[in-house]
All heavy atoms as a GROMACS GRO file, in nm:
protein
  617
    1MET      N    1   1.387  20.106   3.973
    1MET     CA    2   1.488  20.208   3.966
    1MET      C    3   1.617  20.164   4.034
    1MET      O    4   1.723  20.208   3.996
    1MET     CB    5   1.433  20.334   4.031
    1MET     CG    6   1.466  20.461   3.961
    1MET     SD    7   1.463  20.464   3.785
    1MET     CE    8   1.319  20.555   3.758
    2ASP      N    9   1.607  20.075   4.133
    2ASP     CA   10   1.727  20.025   4.198
    2ASP      C   11   1.816  19.951   4.099
    2ASP      O   12   1.938  19.965   4.106
    2ASP     CB   13   1.691  19.931   4.313
    2ASP     CG   14   1.639  20.006   4.434
    2ASP    OD1   15   1.660  20.127   4.443
    2ASP    OD2   16   1.576  19.941   4.519
    3GLU      N   17   1.755  19.873   4.010
    3GLU     CA   18   1.833  19.801   3.910
    3GLU      C   19   1.911  19.898   3.823
    3GLU      O   20   2.030  19.878   3.798
    3GLU     CB   21   1.741  19.716   3.821
    3GLU     CG   22   1.676  19.601   3.891
    3GLU     CD   23   1.768  19.481   3.907
    3GLU    OE1   24   1.840  19.447   3.812
    3GLU    OE2   25   1.768  19.425   4.016
    4LEU      N   26   1.846  20.004   3.779
    4LEU     CA   27   1.912  20.100   3.690
    4LEU      C   28   2.021  20.177   3.765
    4LEU      O   29   2.131  20.195   3.713
    4LEU     CB   30   1.810  20.196   3.630
    4LEU     CG   31   1.866  20.303   3.536
    4LEU    CD1   32   1.948  20.241   3.423
    4LEU    CD2   33   1.752  20.387   3.480
    5SER      N   34   1.991  20.222   3.884
    5SER     CA   35   2.093  20.294   3.963
    5SER      C   36   2.215  20.207   3.985
    5SER      O   37   2.328  20.253   3.969
    5SER     CB   38   2.035  20.338   4.097
    5SER     OG   39   1.930  20.428   4.080
    6SER      N   40   2.193  20.083   4.022
    6SER     CA   41   2.304  19.990   4.044
    6SER      C   42   2.384  19.970   3.916
    6SER      O   43   2.508  19.965   3.919
    6SER     CB   44   2.252  19.856   4.094
    6SER     OG   45   2.188  19.871   4.217
    7PHE      N   46   2.315  19.958   3.806
    7PHE     CA   47   2.382  19.937   3.678
    7PHE      C   48   2.467  20.059   3.641
    7PHE      O   49   2.583  20.044   3.600
    7PHE     CB   50   2.279  19.908   3.568
    7PHE     CG   51   2.341  19.860   3.442
    7PHE    CD1   52   2.370  19.725   3.426
    7PHE    CD2   53   2.372  19.946   3.338
    7PHE    CE1   54   2.429  19.678   3.308
    7PHE    CE2   55   2.430  19.901   3.222
    7PHE     CZ   56   2.459  19.766   3.206
    8VAL      N   57   2.412  20.177   3.657
    8VAL     CA   58   2.487  20.299   3.624
    8VAL      C   59   2.610  20.312   3.714
    8VAL      O   60   2.718  20.350   3.669
    8VAL     CB   61   2.396  20.424   3.632
    8VAL    CG1   62   2.477  20.552   3.615
    8VAL    CG2   63   2.286  20.416   3.526
    9ILE      N   64   2.595  20.279   3.841
    9ILE     CA   65   2.708  20.282   3.933
    9ILE      C   66   2.815  20.184   3.888
    9ILE      O   67   2.935  20.215   3.888
    9ILE     CB   68   2.663  20.255   4.078
    9ILE    CG1   69   2.583  20.374   4.130
    9ILE    CG2   70   2.782  20.223   4.169
    9ILE    CD1   71   2.511  20.349   4.261
   10ALA      N   72   2.774  20.065   3.845
   10ALA     CA   73   2.871  19.966   3.795
   10ALA      C   74   2.945  20.020   3.673
   10ALA      O   75   3.067  20.000   3.661
   10ALA     CB   76   2.800  19.836   3.762
   11VAL      N   77   2.875  20.089   3.586
   11VAL     CA   78   2.939  20.149   3.469
   11VAL      C   79   3.045  20.250   3.514
   11VAL      O   80   3.156  20.253   3.462
   11VAL     CB   81   2.836  20.215   3.374
   11VAL    CG1   82   2.906  20.291   3.261
   11VAL    CG2   83   2.742  20.110   3.316
   12ALA      N   84   3.011  20.330   3.613
   12ALA     CA   85   3.107  20.430   3.664
   12ALA      C   86   3.230  20.362   3.724
   12ALA      O   87   3.343  20.408   3.703
   12ALA     CB   88   3.039  20.518   3.769
   13LEU      N   89   3.208  20.255   3.796
   13LEU     CA   90   3.319  20.191   3.867
   13LEU      C   91   3.416  20.118   3.777
   13LEU      O   92   3.529  20.089   3.818
   13LEU     CB   93   3.264  20.098   3.976
   13LEU     CG   94   3.193  20.170   4.090
   13LEU    CD1   95   3.135  20.070   4.189
   13LEU    CD2   96   3.285  20.270   4.160
   14VAL      N   97   3.377  20.089   3.653
   14VAL     CA   98   3.472  20.026   3.560
   14VAL      C   99   3.545  20.128   3.474
   14VAL      O  100   3.633  20.092   3.398
   14VAL     CB  101   3.406  19.918   3.470
   14VAL    CG1  102   3.351  19.805   3.554
   14VAL    CG2  103   3.301  19.977   3.379
   15ARG      N  104   3.510  20.255   3.489
   15ARG     CA  105   3.582  20.361   3.419
   15ARG      C  106   3.720  20.375   3.481
   15ARG      O  107   3.737  20.351   3.601
   15ARG     CB  108   3.509  20.495   3.432
   15ARG     CG  109   3.372  20.498   3.370
   15ARG     CD  110   3.381  20.467   3.228
   15ARG     NE  111   3.310  20.562   3.146
   15ARG     CZ  112   3.283  20.538   3.021
   15ARG    NH1  113   3.321  20.427   2.964
   15ARG    NH2  114   3.219  20.625   2.950
   16PRO      N  115   3.820  20.415   3.405
   16PRO     CA  116   3.955  20.433   3.462
   16PRO      C  117   3.958  20.530   3.580
   16PRO      O  118   4.038  20.513   3.672
   16PRO     CB  119   4.037  20.488   3.345
   16PRO     CG  120   3.965  20.440   3.223
   16PRO     CD  121   3.818  20.437   3.261
   17THR      N  122   3.868  20.627   3.580
   17THR     CA  123   3.865  20.726   3.687
   17THR      C  124   3.772  20.687   3.802
   17THR      O  125   3.770  20.755   3.904
   17THR     CB  126   3.815  20.861   3.634
   17THR    OG1  127   3.684  20.843   3.579
   17THR    CG2  128   3.909  20.918   3.530
   18ASN      N  129   3.694  20.581   3.784
   18ASN     CA  130   3.592  20.541   3.883
   18ASN      C  131   3.495  20.654   3.912
   18ASN      O  132   3.446  20.669   4.024
   18ASN     CB  133   3.656  20.495   4.015
   18ASN     CG  134   3.732  20.368   4.000
   18ASN    OD1  135   3.691  20.278   3.926
   18ASN    ND2  136   3.844  20.358   4.068
   19SER      N  137   3.464  20.733   3.812
   19SER     CA  138   3.384  20.853   3.831
   19SER      C  139   3.253  20.848   3.753
   19SER      O  140   3.251  20.818   3.634
   19SER     CB  141   3.463  20.976   3.787
   19SER     OG  142   3.384  21.092   3.796
   20ILE      N  143   3.146  20.885   3.821
   20ILE     CA  144   3.015  20.899   3.756
   20ILE      C  145   3.019  21.016   3.657
   20ILE      O  146   2.943  21.019   3.562
   20ILE     CB  147   2.902  20.917   3.860
   20ILE    CG1  148   2.763  20.909   3.795
   20ILE    CG2  149   2.918  21.048   3.936
   20ILE    CD1  150   2.728  20.776   3.739
   21HIS      N  151   3.112  21.107   3.677
   21HIS     CA  152   3.122  21.223   3.589
   21HIS      C  153   3.168  21.184   3.448
   21HIS      O  154   3.155  21.262   3.355
   21HIS     CB  155   3.214  21.329   3.649
   21HIS     CG  156   3.164  21.382   3.779
   21HIS    ND1  157   3.052  21.462   3.789
   21HIS    CD2  158   3.208  21.363   3.905
   21HIS    CE1  159   3.030  21.491   3.915
   21HIS    NE2  160   3.123  21.431   3.988
   22ASP      N  161   3.221  21.064   3.434
   22ASP     CA  162   3.266  21.015   3.303
   22ASP      C  163   3.165  20.919   3.240
   22ASP      O  164   3.197  20.853   3.141
   22ASP     CB  165   3.401  20.945   3.317
   22ASP     CG  166   3.510  21.042   3.358
   22ASP    OD1  167   3.502  21.160   3.320
   22ASP    OD2  168   3.604  20.999   3.427
   23VAL      N  169   3.046  20.912   3.296
   23VAL     CA  170   2.942  20.824   3.244
   23VAL      C  171   2.839  20.906   3.170
   23VAL      O  172   2.796  21.011   3.216
   23VAL     CB  173   2.874  20.745   3.360
   23VAL    CG1  174   2.757  20.663   3.309
   23VAL    CG2  175   2.975  20.658   3.430
   24ASN      N  176   2.800  20.857   3.053
   24ASN     CA  177   2.695  20.923   2.977
   24ASN      C  178   2.596  20.818   2.928
   24ASN      O  179   2.615  20.697   2.948
   24ASN     CB  180   2.753  21.006   2.862
   24ASN     CG  181   2.833  20.922   2.765
   24ASN    OD1  182   2.810  20.802   2.748
   24ASN    ND2  183   2.929  20.984   2.698
   25LEU      N  184   2.492  20.862   2.864
   25LEU     CA  185   2.387  20.773   2.815
   25LEU      C  186   2.444  20.665   2.722
   25LEU      O  187   2.410  20.547   2.734
   25LEU     CB  188   2.279  20.855   2.743
   25LEU     CG  189   2.168  20.777   2.676
   25LEU    CD1  190   2.088  20.697   2.778
   25LEU    CD2  191   2.077  20.872   2.599
   26ALA      N  192   2.530  20.704   2.631
   26ALA     CA  193   2.587  20.609   2.535
   26ALA      C  194   2.665  20.498   2.606
   26ALA      O  195   2.657  20.381   2.568
   26ALA     CB  196   2.676  20.681   2.435
   27ALA      N  197   2.739  20.534   2.709
   27ALA     CA  198   2.818  20.434   2.783
   27ALA      C  199   2.727  20.333   2.852
   27ALA      O  200   2.754  20.213   2.851
   27ALA     CB  201   2.908  20.503   2.886
   28VAL      N  202   2.618  20.380   2.910
   28VAL     CA  203   2.525  20.291   2.979
   28VAL      C  204   2.457  20.199   2.878
   28VAL      O  205   2.448  20.077   2.900
   28VAL     CB  206   2.421  20.371   3.060
   28VAL    CG1  207   2.314  20.279   3.118
   28VAL    CG2  208   2.490  20.450   3.171
   29LYS      N  209   2.412  20.254   2.768
   29LYS     CA  210   2.345  20.173   2.666
   29LYS      C  211   2.440  20.068   2.607
   29LYS      O  212   2.400  19.954   2.581
   29LYS     CB  213   2.285  20.262   2.558
   29LYS     CG  214   2.167  20.342   2.611
   29LYS     CD  215   2.108  20.432   2.507
   29LYS     CE  216   2.026  20.349   2.410
   29LYS     NZ  217   1.950  20.429   2.315
   30LYS      N  218   2.565  20.104   2.589
   30LYS     CA  219   2.663  20.009   2.536
   30LYS      C  220   2.682  19.893   2.635
   30LYS      O  221   2.686  19.776   2.595
   30LYS     CB  222   2.796  20.080   2.510
   30LYS     CG  223   2.902  19.989   2.453
   30LYS     CD  224   3.029  20.066   2.425
   30LYS     CE  225   3.137  19.974   2.370
   30LYS     NZ  226   3.262  20.045   2.346
   31LYS      N  227   2.695  19.926   2.763
   31LYS     CA  228   2.714  19.822   2.864
   31LYS      C  229   2.590  19.734   2.879
   31LYS      O  230   2.600  19.617   2.913
   31LYS     CB  231   2.754  19.882   2.998
   31LYS     CG  232   2.895  19.937   3.002
   31LYS     CD  233   2.996  19.826   2.989
   31LYS     CE  234   3.137  19.876   3.015
   31LYS     NZ  235   3.235  19.770   2.996
   32MET      N  236   2.473  19.791   2.854
   32MET     CA  237   2.350  19.711   2.863
   32MET      C  238   2.350  19.599   2.759
   32MET      O  239   2.292  19.493   2.783
   32MET     CB  240   2.226  19.798   2.846
   32MET     CG  241   2.190  19.875   2.971
   32MET     SD  242   2.039  19.970   2.955
   32MET     CE  243   1.917  19.841   2.933
   33LYS      N  244   2.415  19.621   2.647
   33LYS     CA  245   2.422  19.520   2.541
   33LYS      C  246   2.519  19.408   2.576
   33LYS      O  247   2.508  19.298   2.521
   33LYS     CB  248   2.464  19.585   2.409
   33LYS     CG  249   2.361  19.679   2.353
   33LYS     CD  250   2.411  19.745   2.227
   33LYS     CE  251   2.313  19.850   2.177
   33LYS     NZ  252   2.368  19.923   2.063
   34ASP      N  253   2.610  19.435   2.667
   34ASP     CA  254   2.711  19.336   2.707
   34ASP      C  255   2.653  19.250   2.819
   34ASP      O  256   2.651  19.289   2.935
   34ASP     CB  257   2.837  19.409   2.754
   34ASP     CG  258   2.948  19.315   2.798
   34ASP    OD1  259   2.927  19.192   2.802
   34ASP    OD2  260   3.056  19.367   2.832
   35LYS      N  261   2.606  19.132   2.783
   35LYS     CA  262   2.538  19.044   2.879
   35LYS      C  263   2.630  18.996   2.990
   35LYS      O  264   2.584  18.958   3.098
   35LYS     CB  265   2.476  18.923   2.808
   35LYS     CG  266   2.372  18.962   2.705
   35LYS     CD  267   2.259  19.039   2.766
   35LYS     CE  268   2.157  19.077   2.660
   35LYS     NZ  269   2.062  19.175   2.702
   36ALA      N  270   2.761  18.997   2.967
   36ALA     CA  271   2.856  18.954   3.069
   36ALA      C  272   2.878  19.063   3.175
   36ALA      O  273   2.917  19.033   3.288
   36ALA     CB  274   2.988  18.916   3.007
   37PHE      N  275   2.852  19.188   3.139
   37PHE     CA  276   2.872  19.298   3.233
   37PHE      C  277   2.754  19.306   3.330
   37PHE      O  278   2.639  19.312   3.288
   37PHE     CB  279   2.885  19.431   3.156
   37PHE     CG  280   2.904  19.548   3.246
   37PHE    CD1  281   3.028  19.575   3.302
   37PHE    CD2  282   2.798  19.631   3.278
   37PHE    CE1  283   3.045  19.682   3.388
   37PHE    CE2  284   2.814  19.738   3.363
   37PHE     CZ  285   2.938  19.765   3.418
   38ALA      N  286   2.784  19.308   3.458
   38ALA     CA  287   2.680  19.317   3.562
   38ALA      C  288   2.566  19.221   3.532
   38ALA      O  289   2.450  19.257   3.530
   38ALA     CB  290   2.631  19.462   3.577
   39ARG      N  291   2.603  19.097   3.509
   39ARG     CA  292   2.506  18.996   3.462
   39ARG      C  293   2.390  18.973   3.559
   39ARG      O  294   2.286  18.926   3.519
   39ARG     CB  295   2.576  18.867   3.426
   39ARG     CG  296   2.616  18.783   3.544
   39ARG     CD  297   2.687  18.658   3.504
   39ARG     NE  298   2.829  18.692   3.494
   39ARG     CZ  299   2.916  18.631   3.417
   39ARG    NH1  300   2.879  18.531   3.344
   39ARG    NH2  301   3.040  18.668   3.413
   40ALA      N  302   2.407  19.007   3.686
   40ALA     CA  303   2.299  18.987   3.783
   40ALA      C  304   2.188  19.090   3.770
   40ALA      O  305   2.078  19.071   3.821
   40ALA     CB  306   2.355  18.990   3.925
   41VAL      N  307   2.216  19.199   3.698
   41VAL     CA  308   2.116  19.304   3.680
   41VAL      C  309   2.018  19.261   3.570
   41VAL      O  310   2.058  19.228   3.460
   41VAL     CB  311   2.182  19.438   3.644
   41VAL    CG1  312   2.077  19.544   3.614
   41VAL    CG2  313   2.273  19.485   3.757
   42ASN      N  314   1.892  19.266   3.602
   42ASN     CA  315   1.787  19.227   3.509
   42ASN      C  316   1.763  19.341   3.408
   42ASN      O  317   1.706  19.444   3.443
   42ASN     CB  318   1.659  19.194   3.585
   42ASN     CG  319   1.551  19.138   3.498
   42ASN    OD1  320   1.541  19.170   3.380
   42ASN    ND2  321   1.469  19.054   3.555
   43ARG      N  322   1.807  19.321   3.286
   43ARG     CA  323   1.790  19.424   3.182
   43ARG      C  324   1.643  19.452   3.153
   43ARG      O  325   1.606  19.565   3.123
   43ARG     CB  326   1.858  19.378   3.053
   43ARG     CG  327   2.002  19.420   3.030
   43ARG     CD  328   2.094  19.374   3.128
   43ARG     NE  329   2.235  19.393   3.083
   43ARG     CZ  330   2.334  19.354   3.157
   43ARG    NH1  331   2.312  19.295   3.272
   43ARG    NH2  332   2.458  19.375   3.119
   44ASN      N  333   1.558  19.351   3.164
   44ASN     CA  334   1.415  19.372   3.140
   44ASN      C  335   1.357  19.472   3.238
   44ASN      O  336   1.272  19.553   3.203
   44ASN     CB  337   1.338  19.241   3.145
   44ASN     CG  338   1.363  19.155   3.024
   44ASN    OD1  339   1.392  19.206   2.916
   44ASN    ND2  340   1.354  19.025   3.040
   45ASP      N  341   1.400  19.465   3.365
   45ASP     CA  342   1.353  19.562   3.464
   45ASP      C  343   1.392  19.704   3.425
   45ASP      O  344   1.314  19.798   3.440
   45ASP     CB  345   1.409  19.530   3.603
   45ASP     CG  346   1.344  19.410   3.667
   45ASP    OD1  347   1.241  19.362   3.614
   45ASP    OD2  348   1.397  19.362   3.770
   46ILE      N  349   1.512  19.718   3.372
   46ILE     CA  350   1.558  19.850   3.329
   46ILE      C  351   1.477  19.899   3.210
   46ILE      O  352   1.429  20.012   3.208
   46ILE     CB  353   1.709  19.847   3.296
   46ILE    CG1  354   1.790  19.823   3.423
   46ILE    CG2  355   1.752  19.976   3.227
   46ILE    CD1  356   1.938  19.803   3.400
   47VAL      N  357   1.458  19.813   3.112
   47VAL     CA  358   1.384  19.850   2.991
   47VAL      C  359   1.240  19.889   3.026
   47VAL      O  360   1.186  19.986   2.972
   47VAL     CB  361   1.387  19.736   2.888
   47VAL    CG1  362   1.291  19.762   2.774
   47VAL    CG2  363   1.529  19.716   2.836
   48HIS      N  364   1.181  19.818   3.118
   48HIS     CA  365   1.042  19.845   3.154
   48HIS      C  366   1.026  19.963   3.251
   48HIS      O  367   0.914  20.010   3.272
   48HIS     CB  368   0.975  19.721   3.210
   48HIS     CG  369   0.964  19.611   3.108
   48HIS    ND1  370   0.895  19.627   2.989
   48HIS    CD2  371   1.015  19.487   3.104
   48HIS    CE1  372   0.904  19.517   2.918
   48HIS    NE2  373   0.977  19.429   2.985
   49ALA      N  374   1.135  20.012   3.305
   49ALA     CA  375   1.128  20.126   3.396
   49ALA      C  376   1.067  20.248   3.328
   49ALA      O  377   0.983  20.317   3.385
   49ALA     CB  378   1.266  20.160   3.451
   50GLY      N  379   1.110  20.272   3.206
   50GLY     CA  380   1.055  20.386   3.132
   50GLY      C  381   0.907  20.371   3.107
   50GLY      O  382   0.830  20.467   3.120
   51GLU      N  383   0.866  20.252   3.072
   51GLU     CA  384   0.724  20.227   3.048
   51GLU      C  385   0.642  20.253   3.174
   51GLU      O  386   0.536  20.315   3.169
   51GLU     CB  387   0.703  20.082   3.003
   51GLU     CG  388   0.761  20.052   2.868
   51GLU     CD  389   0.759  19.903   2.834
   51GLU    OE1  390   0.700  19.824   2.912
   51GLU    OE2  391   0.815  19.866   2.730
   52ARG      N  392   0.694  20.205   3.288
   52ARG     CA  393   0.622  20.226   3.414
   52ARG      C  394   0.614  20.373   3.452
   52ARG      O  395   0.517  20.416   3.514
   52ARG     CB  396   0.690  20.147   3.526
   52ARG     CG  397   0.668  19.996   3.514
   52ARG     CD  398   0.716  19.923   3.638
   52ARG     NE  399   0.857  19.940   3.666
   52ARG     CZ  400   0.954  19.861   3.622
   52ARG    NH1  401   0.927  19.757   3.546
   52ARG    NH2  402   1.079  19.885   3.655
   53LEU      N  403   0.716  20.449   3.412
   53LEU     CA  404   0.717  20.592   3.444
   53LEU      C  405   0.654  20.678   3.335
   53LEU      O  406   0.637  20.798   3.351
   53LEU     CB  407   0.861  20.639   3.467
   53LEU     CG  408   0.931  20.580   3.589
   53LEU    CD1  409   1.078  20.617   3.587
   53LEU    CD2  410   0.865  20.630   3.716
   54GLY      N  411   0.622  20.615   3.222
   54GLY     CA  412   0.565  20.690   3.111
   54GLY      C  413   0.667  20.781   3.044
   54GLY      O  414   0.631  20.887   2.992
   55MET      N  415   0.793  20.737   3.045
   55MET     CA  416   0.902  20.816   2.986
   55MET      C  417   0.984  20.727   2.893
   55MET      O  418   0.994  20.607   2.916
   55MET     CB  419   0.996  20.868   3.096
   55MET     CG  420   0.934  20.964   3.195
   55MET     SD  421   1.046  20.999   3.334
   55MET     CE  422   1.188  21.068   3.252
   56PRO      N  423   1.048  20.787   2.794
   56PRO     CA  424   1.141  20.710   2.712
   56PRO      C  425   1.258  20.660   2.799
   56PRO      O  426   1.304  20.730   2.890
   56PRO     CB  427   1.192  20.810   2.608
   56PRO     CG  428   1.090  20.919   2.606
   56PRO     CD  429   1.035  20.925   2.745
   57LEU      N  430   1.305  20.540   2.770
   57LEU     CA  431   1.413  20.481   2.848
   57LEU      C  432   1.537  20.571   2.851
   57LEU      O  433   1.600  20.586   2.956
   57LEU     CB  434   1.451  20.343   2.794
   57LEU     CG  435   1.564  20.271   2.866
   57LEU    CD1  436   1.531  20.250   3.013
   57LEU    CD2  437   1.595  20.140   2.797
   58ASP      N  438   1.570  20.633   2.739
   58ASP     CA  439   1.687  20.722   2.735
   58ASP      C  440   1.674  20.834   2.837
   58ASP      O  441   1.771  20.871   2.902
   58ASP     CB  442   1.707  20.780   2.596
   58ASP     CG  443   1.761  20.679   2.496
   58ASP    OD1  444   1.781  20.561   2.534
   58ASP    OD2  445   1.783  20.719   2.380
   59ASP      N  446   1.554  20.889   2.852
   59ASP     CA  447   1.531  20.996   2.950
   59ASP      C  448   1.547  20.945   3.092
   59ASP      O  449   1.604  21.013   3.178
   59ASP     CB  450   1.393  21.057   2.932
   59ASP     CG  451   1.379  21.137   2.804
   59ASP    OD1  452   1.481  21.162   2.736
   59ASP    OD2  453   1.264  21.174   2.770
   60VAL      N  454   1.498  20.825   3.118
   60VAL     CA  455   1.510  20.767   3.251
   60VAL      C  456   1.657  20.746   3.286
   60VAL      O  457   1.702  20.784   3.395
   60VAL     CB  458   1.432  20.634   3.262
   60VAL    CG1  459   1.455  20.568   3.397
   60VAL    CG2  460   1.283  20.657   3.238
   61ILE      N  461   1.732  20.688   3.193
   61ILE     CA  462   1.875  20.665   3.217
   61ILE      C  463   1.946  20.798   3.239
   61ILE      O  464   2.026  20.812   3.333
   61ILE     CB  465   1.938  20.588   3.100
   61ILE    CG1  466   1.880  20.446   3.092
   61ILE    CG2  467   2.091  20.583   3.114
   61ILE    CD1  468   1.919  20.371   2.966
   62ALA      N  469   1.919  20.896   3.155
   62ALA     CA  470   1.984  21.027   3.168
   62ALA      C  471   1.952  21.091   3.302
   62ALA      O  472   2.041  21.150   3.366
   62ALA     CB  473   1.941  21.118   3.053
   63ASN      N  474   1.828  21.079   3.348
   63ASN     CA  475   1.790  21.136   3.477
   63ASN      C  476   1.861  21.067   3.592
   63ASN      O  477   1.901  21.133   3.689
   63ASN     CB  478   1.638  21.129   3.496
   63ASN     CG  479   1.565  21.230   3.412
   63ASN    OD1  480   1.618  21.334   3.376
   63ASN    ND2  481   1.441  21.199   3.378
   64VAL      N  482   1.878  20.937   3.584
   64VAL     CA  483   1.950  20.864   3.689
   64VAL      C  484   2.096  20.908   3.692
   64VAL      O  485   2.153  20.930   3.799
   64VAL     CB  486   1.936  20.712   3.670
   64VAL    CG1  487   2.033  20.636   3.758
   64VAL    CG2  488   1.793  20.669   3.699
   65ILE      N  489   2.156  20.923   3.575
   65ILE     CA  490   2.295  20.969   3.569
   65ILE      C  491   2.308  21.106   3.634
   65ILE      O  492   2.398  21.129   3.716
   65ILE     CB  493   2.347  20.971   3.424
   65ILE    CG1  494   2.356  20.828   3.369
   65ILE    CG2  495   2.484  21.040   3.416
   65ILE    CD1  496   2.380  20.822   3.218
   66VAL      N  497   2.220  21.198   3.601
   66VAL     CA  498   2.224  21.333   3.658
   66VAL      C  499   2.208  21.328   3.810
   66VAL      O  500   2.281  21.395   3.883
   66VAL     CB  501   2.115  21.423   3.594
   66VAL    CG1  502   2.099  21.553   3.671
   66VAL    CG2  503   2.149  21.451   3.448
   67ALA      N  504   2.115  21.247   3.858
   67ALA     CA  505   2.092  21.236   4.002
   67ALA      C  506   2.216  21.181   4.073
   67ALA      O  507   2.255  21.231   4.179
   67ALA     CB  508   1.971  21.147   4.030
   68LEU      N  509   2.278  21.079   4.015
   68LEU     CA  510   2.398  21.023   4.076
   68LEU      C  511   2.514  21.121   4.072
   68LEU      O  512   2.591  21.130   4.167
   68LEU     CB  513   2.436  20.892   4.007
   68LEU     CG  514   2.340  20.775   4.030
   68LEU    CD1  515   2.375  20.658   3.940
   68LEU    CD2  516   2.338  20.732   4.176
   69LYS      N  517   2.524  21.197   3.966
   69LYS     CA  518   2.630  21.299   3.957
   69LYS      C  519   2.613  21.405   4.064
   69LYS      O  520   2.711  21.452   4.122
   69LYS     CB  521   2.631  21.365   3.819
   69LYS     CG  522   2.691  21.280   3.712
   69LYS     CD  523   2.690  21.350   3.577
   69LYS     CE  524   2.755  21.264   3.471
   69LYS     NZ  525   2.758  21.329   3.339
   70SER      N  526   2.488  21.440   4.093
   70SER     CA  527   2.464  21.546   4.192
   70SER      C  528   2.502  21.503   4.333
   70SER      O  529   2.520  21.587   4.420
   70SER     CB  530   2.318  21.591   4.188
   70SER     OG  531   2.234  21.490   4.241
   71ASP      N  532   2.515  21.373   4.356
   71ASP     CA  533   2.549  21.322   4.489
   71ASP      C  534   2.674  21.236   4.484
   71ASP      O  535   2.694  21.147   4.567
   71ASP     CB  536   2.430  21.241   4.542
   71ASP     CG  537   2.420  21.245   4.693
   71ASP    OD1  538   2.491  21.326   4.757
   71ASP    OD2  539   2.343  21.165   4.748
   72ALA      N  540   2.760  21.263   4.387
   72ALA     CA  541   2.878  21.180   4.361
   72ALA      C  542   2.971  21.168   4.482
   72ALA      O  543   3.019  21.059   4.512
   72ALA     CB  544   2.954  21.233   4.241
   73LEU      N  545   2.997  21.277   4.549
   73LEU     CA  546   3.090  21.271   4.663
   73LEU      C  547   3.040  21.179   4.772
   73LEU      O  548   3.112  21.092   4.820
   73LEU     CB  549   3.116  21.412   4.720
   73LEU     CG  550   3.212  21.497   4.642
   73LEU    CD1  551   3.220  21.638   4.702
   73LEU    CD2  552   3.351  21.435   4.640
   74ARG      N  553   2.917  21.196   4.811
   74ARG     CA  554   2.859  21.114   4.918
   74ARG      C  555   2.854  20.968   4.880
   74ARG      O  556   2.875  20.879   4.964
   74ARG     CB  557   2.719  21.164   4.954
   74ARG     CG  558   2.658  21.092   5.075
   74ARG     CD  559   2.518  21.141   5.105
   74ARG     NE  560   2.421  21.104   5.003
   74ARG     CZ  561   2.363  20.983   4.994
   74ARG    NH1  562   2.391  20.888   5.079
   74ARG    NH2  563   2.274  20.960   4.900
   75LEU      N  564   2.829  20.940   4.753
   75LEU     CA  565   2.818  20.803   4.705
   75LEU      C  566   2.954  20.739   4.674
   75LEU      O  567   2.960  20.621   4.641
   75LEU     CB  568   2.730  20.799   4.579
   75LEU     CG  569   2.585  20.838   4.600
   75LEU    CD1  570   2.514  20.851   4.468
   75LEU    CD2  571   2.515  20.737   4.690
   76GLY      N  572   3.061  20.817   4.683
   76GLY     CA  573   3.192  20.765   4.651
   76GLY      C  574   3.214  20.746   4.502
   76GLY      O  575   3.292  20.661   4.460
   77LEU      N  576   3.145  20.826   4.422
   77LEU     CA  577   3.153  20.814   4.277
   77LEU      C  578   3.219  20.935   4.211
   77LEU      O  579   3.208  20.953   4.091
   77LEU     CB  580   3.013  20.795   4.217
   77LEU     CG  581   2.938  20.672   4.262
   77LEU    CD1  582   2.794  20.675   4.210
   77LEU    CD2  583   3.009  20.547   4.216
   78ALA      N  584   3.286  21.018   4.290
   78ALA     CA  585   3.349  21.137   4.235
   78ALA      C  586   3.474  21.102   4.157
   78ALA      O  587   3.521  21.181   4.077
   78ALA     CB  588   3.381  21.237   4.346
   79GLY      N  589   3.527  20.985   4.178
   79GLY     CA  590   3.642  20.938   4.102
   79GLY      C  591   3.774  20.966   4.167
   79GLY      O  592   3.783  21.031   4.271
   80THR      N  593   3.877  20.918   4.102
   80THR     CA  594   4.011  20.929   4.155
   80THR      C  595   4.080  21.057   4.113
   80THR      O  596   4.180  21.095   4.172
   80THR     CB  597   4.097  20.809   4.109
   80THR    OG1  598   4.094  20.803   3.967
   80THR    CG2  599   4.044  20.679   4.167
   81THR      N  600   4.027  21.124   4.011
   81THR     CA  601   4.094  21.245   3.960
   81THR      C  602   4.014  21.372   3.984
   81THR      O  603   4.053  21.478   3.942
   81THR     CB  604   4.123  21.233   3.809
   81THR    OG1  605   4.000  21.217   3.739
   81THR    CG2  606   4.216  21.116   3.781
   82ARG      N  607   3.900  21.363   4.048
   82ARG     CA  608   3.818  21.482   4.068
   82ARG      C  609   3.822  21.524   4.212
   82ARG      O  610   3.834  21.455   4.303
   82ARG     CB  611   3.674  21.453   4.028
   82ARG     CG  612   3.665  21.431   3.880
   82ARG     CD  613   3.522  21.447   3.834
   82ARG     NE  614   3.517  21.420   3.693
   82ARG     CZ  615   3.499  21.511   3.602
   82ARG    NH1  616   3.486  21.636   3.631
   82ARG    NH2  617   3.495  21.479   3.476
   0.00000   0.00000   0.00000
């Protein structure tokens, strides 16, 4: 889960607003296809996270996004415009 959380945070930080509130499932999945983006993150670990939890990967990613959004201020992910 650390790999996925880190990846989602990286997606937020490259947004113009630097906000987790502007990140959705489609954005994360698109960035996962870009091997140059956050190249140190092991995509296989992310893909297998759902299997280990017995959940579809899309649900796992969506849940991580929701969790990060709920703590955006403390994590410094509220963005520059929020």
